[in-house]
C-alpha positions in Angstrom: -60.4 29.5 24.2 -59.7 29.7 20.4 -56.0 30.1 21.1 -56.0 27.0 23.2 -57.7 25.0 20.4 -54.9 26.1 18.0 -52.2 24.9 20.4 -53.8 21.4 20.4 -54.7 21.4 16.7 -51.1 21.6 15.5 -49.8 18.4 17.2 -53.0 16.7 16.3 -52.6 17.4 12.6 -48.9 16.2 12.8 -50.0 13.0 14.4 -52.6 12.5 11.7 -50.1 13.1 8.9 -47.6 10.7 10.6 -50.3 8.1 10.9 -51.3 8.3 7.2 -47.6 8.1 6.2 -47.0 5.1 8.4 -50.1 3.3 6.9 -49.0 4.0 3.4 -45.4 2.9 4.1 -46.2 -0.3 5.9 -48.9 -1.3 3.4 -46.6 -0.6 0.4 -46.3 -3.8 -1.5 -43.1 -3.6 -3.6 -43.7 -6.9 -5.3 -41.3 -9.7 -6.4 -40.4 -7.9 -9.6 -39.2 -4.8 -7.7 -37.2 -7.0 -5.3 -35.5 -8.9 -8.1 -34.7 -5.6 -10.0 -33.4 -4.0 -6.9 -31.1 -7.0 -6.1 -29.9 -7.1 -9.7 -29.1 -3.3 -9.7 -27.3 -3.7 -6.4 -25.2 -6.5 -7.7 -24.3 -4.6 -10.9 -23.4 -1.4 -9.0 -21.2 -3.5 -6.6 -19.4 -5.1 -9.5 -19.0 -1.7 -11.3 -17.6 -0.1 -8.1 -15.2 -3.0 -7.6 -14.0 -2.7 -11.2 -13.6 1.1 -10.8 -11.5 0.6 -7.7 -9.4 -2.0 -9.5 -8.7 0.4 -12.4 -7.7 3.1 -9.9 -5.4 0.8 -8.0 -3.7 -0.4 -11.1 -3.7 2.5 -13.5 -4.4 5.8 -11.9 -1.5 8.2 -11.5 -3.6 11.0 -9.7 -1.7 13.5 -11.8 1.7 12.5 -10.4 3.3 12.7 -13.8 3.7 16.5 -13.3 6.1 15.8 -10.4 7.9 12.7 -11.5 8.1 13.7 -15.2 8.0 17.4 -15.6 9.7 18.3 -12.3 12.1 15.4 -11.5 12.5 14.5 -15.2 12.6 10.8 -14.4 11.5 9.9 -17.9 14.7 11.4 -19.2 16.8 8.9 -17.2 14.5 6.1 -18.5 15.0 7.1 -22.2 18.7 7.8 -22.0 20.7 10.1 -24.2 20.1 8.1 -27.4 16.4 8.7 -27.2 16.7 12.4 -26.2 17.0 11.9 -22.5 20.1 11.8 -20.2 22.6 9.1 -19.3 22.7 5.5 -20.4 18.9 5.0 -20.0 17.0 2.3 -18.1 17.1 -1.1 -19.9 14.6 -3.8 -19.1 17.3 -5.9 -17.6 18.3 -3.1 -15.2 14.6 -2.3 -14.5 14.0 -5.9 -13.5 17.1 -5.8 -11.3 15.6 -2.8 -9.5 12.4 -4.8 -8.9 10.1 -3.3 -11.5 7.6 -5.8 -12.8 6.1 -6.4 -16.2 2.5 -7.4 -16.7 2.6 -10.2 -19.3 -1.2 -9.8 -20.0 -0.6 -6.3 -21.3 2.0 -7.4 -23.9 1.1 -8.1 -27.5 1.2 -11.8 -28.4 3.9 -11.2 -30.9 6.1 -9.7 -28.2 5.4 -12.6 -25.8 6.5 -15.1 -28.5 9.7 -13.1 -29.0 10.4 -13.0 -25.3 9.9 -16.8 -25.0 12.4 -17.2 -27.9 14.9 -14.8 -26.3 14.7 -12.5 -29.2 13.9 -9.3 -27.3 16.9 -7.0 -26.5 16.6 -6.6 -22.7 19.7 -4.3 -22.7 18.1 -1.6 -24.8 16.3 1.4 -23.1 14.1 1.6 -26.2 12.6 -1.8 -25.2 11.6 -0.2 -21.8 10.0 2.7 -23.6 8.0 0.2 -25.7 6.9 -1.6 -22.6 5.6 1.7 -21.2 3.7 2.3 -24.4 1.9 -0.9 -23.8 1.1 0.0 -20.2 3.0 -3.2 -19.2 5.3 -1.8 -16.5 3.4 -2.5 -13.2 2.9 0.8 -11.3 4.5 3.1 -13.9 2.7 4.9 -16.7 4.4 6.6 -19.6 3.0 9.7 -21.4 3.8 10.1 -25.0 3.5 13.0 -27.5 2.0 12.7 -31.0 5.3 11.6 -32.4 5.5 8.7 -29.9 8.2 10.2 -27.8 8.2 9.6 -24.0 7.5 13.0 -22.4 6.7 12.1 -18.8 6.0 9.3 -16.3 3.6 8.9 -13.4 3.3 6.3 -10.7 0.4 4.1 -9.5 -0.6 2.3 -6.3 0.4 -1.0 -7.9 4.1 0.1 -8.0 4.7 -0.9 -4.4 1.7 -3.1 -3.6 1.6 -5.5 -6.5 4.0 -8.0 -8.0 3.7 -10.7 -10.7 3.7 -14.5 -10.7 6.8 -14.8 -12.9 4.8 -17.1 -15.2 6.6 -15.8 -18.3 10.0 -15.0 -16.9 11.5 -13.7 -13.6 9.7 -10.4 -13.0 7.4 -10.9 -16.0 3.9 -12.5 -15.5 0.4 -12.0 -14.4 -0.4 -9.3 -11.8 -0.8 -10.2 -8.1 -2.5 -7.1 -6.6 -2.0 -6.4 -3.0 1.3 -8.3 -2.7 4.2 -6.3 -1.2 6.9 -5.9 -3.9 9.9 -6.8 -1.7 12.2 -6.7 -4.8 11.4 -3.0 -5.6 14.3 -0.6 -4.9 12.2 2.6 -4.7 15.1 4.7 -3.5 17.5 3.6 -6.3 14.8 4.3 -8.9 14.1 7.8 -7.5 17.8 8.5 -7.4 18.0 8.0 -11.2 16.1 11.3 -11.6 18.2 14.1 -13.1 16.6 16.7 -10.8 16.5 15.8 -7.1 16.6 19.5 -6.1 12.9 19.6 -5.0 13.7 17.0 -2.4 16.8 18.8 -1.3 14.8 22.1 -1.0 12.1 20.3 1.0 14.5 18.7 3.4 16.9 21.7 3.5 20.0 19.5 2.6 22.1 19.2 -0.5 21.3 16.8 -3.4 24.1 14.4 -2.6 22.6 13.9 0.9 19.3 13.2 -0.7 20.9 10.6 -3.0 22.7 9.0 -0.1 19.5 8.6 1.9 17.6 7.2 -1.1 20.3 4.6 -2.0 20.4 3.4 1.6 16.8 2.2 1.4 17.5 -1.0 -0.5 15.0 -3.5 -2.0 11.6 -3.7 -0.5 11.8 -0.6 1.7 10.4 2.9 1.6 10.4 5.8 4.0 7.1 7.6 3.8 8.0 9.7 6.9 11.2 11.3 5.5 9.1 14.2 4.1 7.6 14.7 7.5 10.5 14.6 9.9 13.6 14.6 7.7 15.2 11.6 9.5 17.0 9.6 6.9 18.9 7.3 9.3 18.4 5.6 12.6 20.7 6.4 15.5 22.6 3.2 14.8 23.3 4.4 11.3 20.9 2.1 9.5 18.3 3.4 7.1 15.1 4.8 8.5 13.1 3.2 5.7 10.7 0.4 6.5 9.5 -2.7 4.7 6.7 -2.3 2.1 3.7 -4.0 3.7 1.1 -6.1 1.8 -2.2 -4.4 0.9 -4.3 -7.5 1.1 -6.1 -9.2 4.0 -7.0 -5.9 5.7 -10.8 -6.4 5.9 -11.8 -5.6 9.4 -8.4 -4.4 10.4 -8.4 -1.0 12.1 -5.0 0.6 11.4 -3.1 -0.6 8.4 0.5 0.7 8.6 3.4 -0.2 10.9 2.9 2.6 13.3 -0.8 3.3 12.9 -1.4 6.9 11.8 -4.9 6.1 10.5 -7.2 3.8 8.6 -6.7 2.5 5.1 -8.6 5.4 3.5 -6.4 7.8 5.6 -3.2 6.2 4.3 -4.5 6.2 0.7 -5.0 9.9 0.9 -1.7 10.4 2.6 0.3 8.4 0.1 -1.5 9.7 -3.0 -0.8 13.3 -2.0 2.4 13.3 -0.1 4.3 10.3 -1.5 3.0 9.8 -5.0 2.8 13.6 -5.4 -0.6 13.4 -7.0 -3.0 16.3 -7.0 -5.7 16.4 -4.3 -6.5 17.3 -0.8 -5.2 16.0 2.5 -5.6 17.2 6.1 -4.0 16.0 9.3 -3.4 18.7 11.9 -1.2 16.3 13.9 1.5 16.9 11.3 1.5 20.6 12.1 4.0 19.9 14.9 7.4 21.6 14.3 9.0 19.4 16.9 7.9 15.9 15.8 7.3 16.8 12.1 9.4 19.8 11.3 9.5 19.3 7.5 5.7 18.7 7.3 4.9 21.7 9.5 7.3 24.0 7.6 6.1 23.0 4.2 2.4 22.9 5.1 2.0 19.2 4.2 -0.5 18.8 7.0 -3.1 20.8 4.9 -2.8 20.2 1.2 -5.3 21.7 -1.3 -4.6 21.3 -5.0 -7.2 21.8 -7.6 -8.5 20.1 -9.6 -8.7 17.4 -7.0 -7.8 14.1 -8.8 -7.6 12.0 -5.6 -10.5 12.5 -3.2 -13.3 11.4 -5.6 -11.4 8.1 -6.2 -10.8 7.1 -2.6 -14.1 5.3 -2.0 -13.8 2.9 -5.0 -10.1 2.4 -4.3 -10.9 1.4 -0.7 -13.6 -0.9 -1.8 -11.3 -2.8 -4.2 -8.5 -3.0 -1.5 -11.0 -4.6 0.9 -11.7 -7.2 -1.7 -8.1 -8.3 -1.8 -8.0 -11.4 0.4 -4.7 -12.8 1.7 -3.7 -15.8 -0.5 -3.6 -19.3 1.1 -0.3 -20.9 1.6 0.5 -23.4 -1.2 0.4 -27.1 -0.4 3.9 -28.3 0.3 5.2 -24.9 1.5 4.9 -26.0 5.2 4.7 -29.1 7.3 1.0 -29.7 7.9 1.4 -31.9 11.0 3.9 -29.5 12.6 1.6 -26.6 11.7 -1.3 -28.3 13.5 0.8 -28.6 16.6 2.0 -25.0 16.1 -1.6 -23.8 16.0 -2.2 -25.1 19.5 1.0 -23.4 20.7 -0.1 -20.2 19.0 -3.4 -20.2 20.8 -2.0 -21.6 24.0 1.5 -21.6 25.5 2.9 -19.0 23.3 0.0 -16.6 23.9 0.3 -15.2 20.3 -3.5 -15.1 19.9 -3.8 -12.6 22.7 -2.8 -9.9 20.2 -3.0 -11.7 16.8 -6.7 -12.7 17.3 -7.9 -15.1 14.6 -9.2 -14.8 11.9 -7.9 -11.3 11.3 -4.7 -12.0 13.3 -4.6 -8.6 14.9 -6.6 -7.0 17.7 -10.3 -6.1 17.0 -10.3 -2.4 17.8 -7.2 -0.3 18.7 -4.5 -2.6 17.5 -1.5 -0.7 18.8 1.2 -1.3 21.4 3.9 0.7 23.1 7.5 -0.2 22.2 8.3 -1.6 25.6 5.3 -4.0 25.4 6.9 -5.8 22.5 10.5 -5.4 23.6 12.0 -3.2 20.9 13.3 0.4 20.5 11.0 3.3 20.0 12.7 5.0 17.0 10.0 4.2 14.4 7.1 4.5 16.8 8.3 8.0 17.8 7.9 9.1 14.2 4.2 8.6 14.4 1.5 10.6 16.2 0.6 7.7 18.6 4.2 6.7 19.2 3.2 3.1 19.1 3.5 0.0 16.9 0.6 -1.8 15.2 -0.1 -5.5 15.7 0.5 -6.7 12.1 -2.1 -9.0 10.7 -0.5 -12.3 9.8 -2.7 -13.6 6.9 -0.6 -14.4 3.9 2.7 -14.1 5.9 4.3 -16.7 3.6 4.1 -14.1 0.7 6.4 -11.5 2.3 9.2 -13.4 4.0 11.8 -11.7 1.8 13.5 -8.8 3.5 12.9 -10.0 7.0 10.2 -9.3 9.6 9.0 -6.5 11.8 8.7 -3.0 10.3 12.4 -2.7 9.5 13.2 -6.3 8.8 15.4 -6.6 11.9 14.5 -10.3 12.2 15.7 -12.3 9.3 13.6 -15.3 9.9 10.3 -16.3 11.6 12.4 -18.3 14.0 14.2 -15.1 15.0 10.8 -13.5 15.7 9.7 -16.5 17.8 13.0 -16.4 19.7 12.5 -12.7 20.4 9.1 -13.2 22.0 10.2 -16.4 23.8 12.8 -14.2 25.5 10.7 -11.1 26.1 7.7 -12.9 27.4 9.6 -15.7 29.1 7.5 -18.4 27.3 10.0 -21.2 27.9 9.2 -22.8 24.5 11.2 -25.9 23.6 13.1 -26.0 20.3 10.5 -28.3 18.8 7.7 -26.0 19.9 9.4 -23.1 18.2 9.7 -25.0 15.0 6.1 -26.1 15.1 5.0 -22.5 15.7 7.0 -21.4 12.7 5.3 -23.9 10.5 1.9 -22.7 11.6 2.9 -19.1 10.9 3.9 -20.1 7.4 0.5 -21.8 6.9 -1.7 -18.8 7.9 
C-alpha cells in the first residue's frame, strides 16, 4: 500500500507544481513600462542588426585578402611597377572601364571638388591606390603598411552586387546596394593577377587556359561553378559564365540563384568561402560527386573548415540586411503606363506569365524550379547544379538589369525576345501589340 501511494504521489506533485507555475505566469502583470521598454529594445536591436549586416555586405572581406593579395598578388598589378608592383598598373580610367565603381560619399570633399573640375589624373595608378586608401572602390578593400604602401587587397559582397548612381561622373556616385553590376568584368580583373597558378593547379590546366577562360566571361558575367566542375565553355563554344543577378527583392523567395542550389544563406556561405576565398566553414555533400563536380570532389570543396572562422558568425546579419533590400520602383517615364496596364492583364491572363511568376514576388511560392524542357531551353547550365533545373527568376526591379540580356546567360538580348520565346514555346498566339504591351508591363514591375 505505501508503494502504491508513492506511485500516485509523484504525478500529483508534478500537477501541483505545474498549476502553481501556470497561475504565476498568467497572473504576471508586466505593466506598460515593461512593454514600452521591450518594444524600444526590440527596435534598437533590429536597427543594430540591420546596420551590422549592411557593414558586412559593404565592407567585410572575410579574410579574402590572403588569397587575392598574398597568393594571387593582385595588388601588385594594381600598383604597377612605378609603385613597387608589376606591369603598367591599374589607372582609375581603366578600372572604370572594367566596371569597378567609386563611392563618392567615401571621398574627401577636396577630392570631389578636384574631380568636378577635371583636375584628378585618372590615368595614374597612384590615384587608384589613393581611392583604395579612402575605402572608395566599391567591393574592393586595400591593405596598407605603416609606410602607406599597398600590401594586399580583399573583396567584398558589394563588388558584384552593388553599383552607383553616377551622380558625380560615370561610375562614380552614391552606392546602390543589391543592384547587379552588369558593367563589372570580373574575369578580366582576375586575369590581371601576376599569379594565376593556384587556379591552374585547382583546375589541372595551364595558366594560359585559365586566362582564356577568364577573359571570355565579359562584362556582367561570372562563373561560380568553374571551381566545381571545371567547365569553362559551353558545347557551342560560348563562355559558361552567367549573368550576375541582383541581390534585392528576394524577401519570400525560396531559391535565389539561376539554378537553385540553395537559399540565400546557403549561397552567401558558398560564395564567401569558395568564390571570394574568405576563411570559414562550408558543407554540401552534394558536391562530393566526382562525376558531376570533379573539381570540388577532388579538392574537398564540399567540406571546408578554416579557422578562425571569419564567415559563419556574420551570415545571420548579412542575410537580414539583404532581405531589407527592396527592388526599386521603375522611374516615371521609363515605360508607357497605358500600355503597361494592358500588359498586366495579358501577364495575368492570355500569356499565363503569372502561373509561374506569381505576384507580388513574381516567382513561385515554394519550390520555384523547372526542368529545361518545361521552359524550352537547353540543359547545359541546369546540369551543372544538383537539381538539374532552372529557377523561376523574380521579376521585381527588372528595369535595373536589362544590360547584358535576359535569362541566366543573356541569350535573349531584349524583353521582346523573351516574350517571343514563350509565345512560341507555349503557343500563346499573342498579337504584336499584345507583345509590346507585355514588355511595357515587365519594364514597370
